[in-house]
Phi, psi and omega in degrees: 000126181280138180240152184239134173279159178305317183297319176302314184297315179298315179300315181302313182294322177299317178288325177297316182295322178296318182295320184294309181294332181292319187259355177293138178292339177283149178280129183229143181201164171225131180235155174276182183294339177271004180080013176275143185289136169255337178199140177214132181272176184301321185304315184282329177295315183280317187277335182236315189271335188058036176280150183288334178199176185288347179275330184302320182289346186296125179087356179246159177252178183301319186299325181301316179288323182295318179291316176305312185290330182290319183291324180288344182227056180294345178281349179238100182298146179066028179306317187215106182229004187296312185297338184275345186257341188246016179290329181299335182288327172300317177297323179296321180295315180295318178296318182276341177055055181195158177286142184218153182251137178226155166244114184242153184213151177185174178278122175229120182059037179080359183233152178283127183242138175248136177239136164265116191238137174246131179224145177217158174296151178242121189252150169276184185294338179272004181079017177272134176292124182236005178166203177224150173246143184215158177219132182227142179236137180288110179244026181303312180299317181293323178293322176300315177299318179296318178296316177300316178299316182290325175294318179297318181294321175299316178297320179293319178296319179294322174293322178293315177299316175305308183297318179296320181294318182294327182288341185247358181234149177288131184293331179280309185264346187063020174272162171306139181271189182299320184300306178295323181300312178295327176295313180294322180295313178301316175305313182297319176300316180300314183295315179300316178300316176298316186265004181054053184244168174252150172231156177237136177249120183255123177255113186248129173229132179288139179275138178057028179292326177303312181302323178296308180304314184288327183269322184255345184101155180296333178303309179297316176306313183297316182298322179295315179301317178300308181295322180299313177302315182298315180300313181285332179297331174296336185262358188265130173291151178299336179279352185255172179232133177241123189227152166254121181279331188150152174056235176251028179253128183233154174230146173229137172250117177258119182267162175045064179286133176275301185219162175298329179299321179299319178298314179301314180300319181294316182296316176304322184288318178290333178289326178289325176298317182290336182294336180294136187299146176260121177265101181235117176050049177072016177245136173256115190237147178241133180236126174263174178222149171246133189235131177243138188239127173236136187252132174268130002266001190302318185254010182154154182239003178235159178301317185289321180294320179293315178299318180294318185284327177293318177304311181301318183289326176297320179290329175297316178298321176300313186288342184267007175121001179066172181055048180201175180231151175223138170278148177302323176275122185298328180290321176301314179302318179299311187293320182294318179295320175300318178296317179298315179300315179295323175300313175300314181293326183291325175296318175294328183296322175301316183285330185262008178061042178269355181274125180244155176246126172254160181231135174246118184297146171242128194243150168270113186288341179277328182254351187052037179246147179292132177245345178182181173210137180268127178279122183240142188268142173223157175237115180263099182276140183299331184250320185269358181074215184281120180256129181284151187300330187291349177269332185241337180296311169310321175299309178301323181287326179284334182263355184080004178286347187296330179296311178297322178300310175305318184289323177301313184293318179305309183298316183291319183293309183292327176298320182283326181298317180297317180298321176296317178299309180301335189265004179080019178260149181240094180277003179082221183265132181272118180255126178235139178286139182238111177293139186298333178298334178298328180291344179275343182278124179302328184262014185296311181303318178297319181299315182296316180302313180295320180295313180295323178294320181297318182273002182049051184249134178279141185301330185288343178274359186249140174227131174262130171259131178232126181293150181296317179300323180296316185293320185290350178285333174207074189300316183297320175293322185289321183297318184298314181286323176297330178292320177304316181294317179293328179292341176283342183110001179278133181279148174243132178240143179263114186271159179052039184295139183105349186257343190257357173063041180278153179271156176296332174302311179292321184299316185293328177284335183292134178283065190249151178243351186206144169247146175244123180287129183291145182306326182297336180272348184267324188312321186250017171281148357266014190283317183290113185296322177298312176297325176300313177300311181301313177306307179301319183295317182292326181290316179297316182301317181298318180300317181294323184266006179058044179246145172286158178226143176221139183254134180252158176080023183279124186236341187237162177295321180299316176299315180295317180301311181304312182296316178296318178302329182260011173101006175261104183265340187262124190232142174227129176161182184294341177302328174254323177188148169281169171302129187249146169294176185300315185297315180294321180293324176299316179300318176304312184291323182296315181301317179295325177288335180279000000 
């Protein structure tokens, strides 16, 4: 039996360790605190340092070999930069006093090399850190495989996204197809159900499109579809959905609908867009559309029900002469058609001088003398006769025509006011309603100044009435502009006070001279105790704030007496007079003067 001494075993292990480190494919090394090699195996000498043997690196650092190799290969820029990039990791290991893993890379022999590196502190027998020990493995091929794999995965993702997009979009128009449309419609229904909102589904079919395809070919037809989709898509909000179902059929989902009027306005807008001629291959073509509308939840609570009913309404539009729209609910359609008709006619009314001004006297109930007159608008239609404001003023407000309407009324009222003054009649103060949209017009103050100058009217003889609800939409902005008007000497009155839920804080800031008690609080006086309390409160508030107060809608002696007894002397209503045309108002003034 062979025996070994301890010394022989140590010597054997030492030789064995040298043999292992010399022939291992991984790079092994030991460095001092300055980054100079204390030991380097054959793998790092051959693969990274290009040292002639394992003894050459001793006492030298990575930078020495990097610079040497770069000088030997000046014709190849960046031949060897690895050693200059990875010294910081040695410092991190010493600073943190723990083993750490790194991924380091640099140019070696003109090619990029990646190393997976493990480094740890190197201690002496007393436990003092005297350097670092490290092991590195060439993972360049692995990194290339990973890079190629990532590139392939990216291509696959892009292809998947492309295929998914193609599966959900129309190839011709690039709009959402039926699949995506139904998904978004269901989403819209779920949101509307949750938030208790309404949505509108518009089913659109192009008129006489088949004739175009048959006569000019599908190529022309396709170009029309593309152009049509482009035009309408510009009108669609990002929160809504515009889709081509197939052929010449399109659908639009309008979310969070405020009113039926907003749907009608949108349809009129897109129908006007489609009326513009299509210039296709030297052909000038005109395309109309028939539109059917179904409302959620009124006309259905499921996607299929809404689609079916919108389609049905579209066919009603087709059967009624094409190039028009129908709601699934006939009453809605009737109202929408009436609105479109009135909008068109109202624009004509401006051009054809159909807008009239009536005047309702404002009286001092204690003296029974006229103190002013409110100018009220009327529309005399050649076929429909006299149209009351409640039919067309909301339309004018929603379409933006109210600004023009107001200015027509102001011009006519001031013209007549001047005539009365010149004729020796005294109508008192002229009160005119002021739409809040006027305050958004930059030239309004200038317009008023020029108009009053032209009519030779004193600012003190003019009063503007603004509704409480209008002011409270943007009180800070309203106050600023109303203050400009007040500074001119024009009085500001709050109309329909008590209905707009304004705060006393804003009321105190408003440059107003008068409050008007709304008719709804006057109708049941003096029997209704709540109306009695409200009326008394408003009158008391006016006394505290040093404001005048006038009550509108006064029709009976009992109403008048109650208001006068409680401190409201100024009265407007049928008790004294209904709104009068110019002739009747002139006669009223003459009687008053006599």
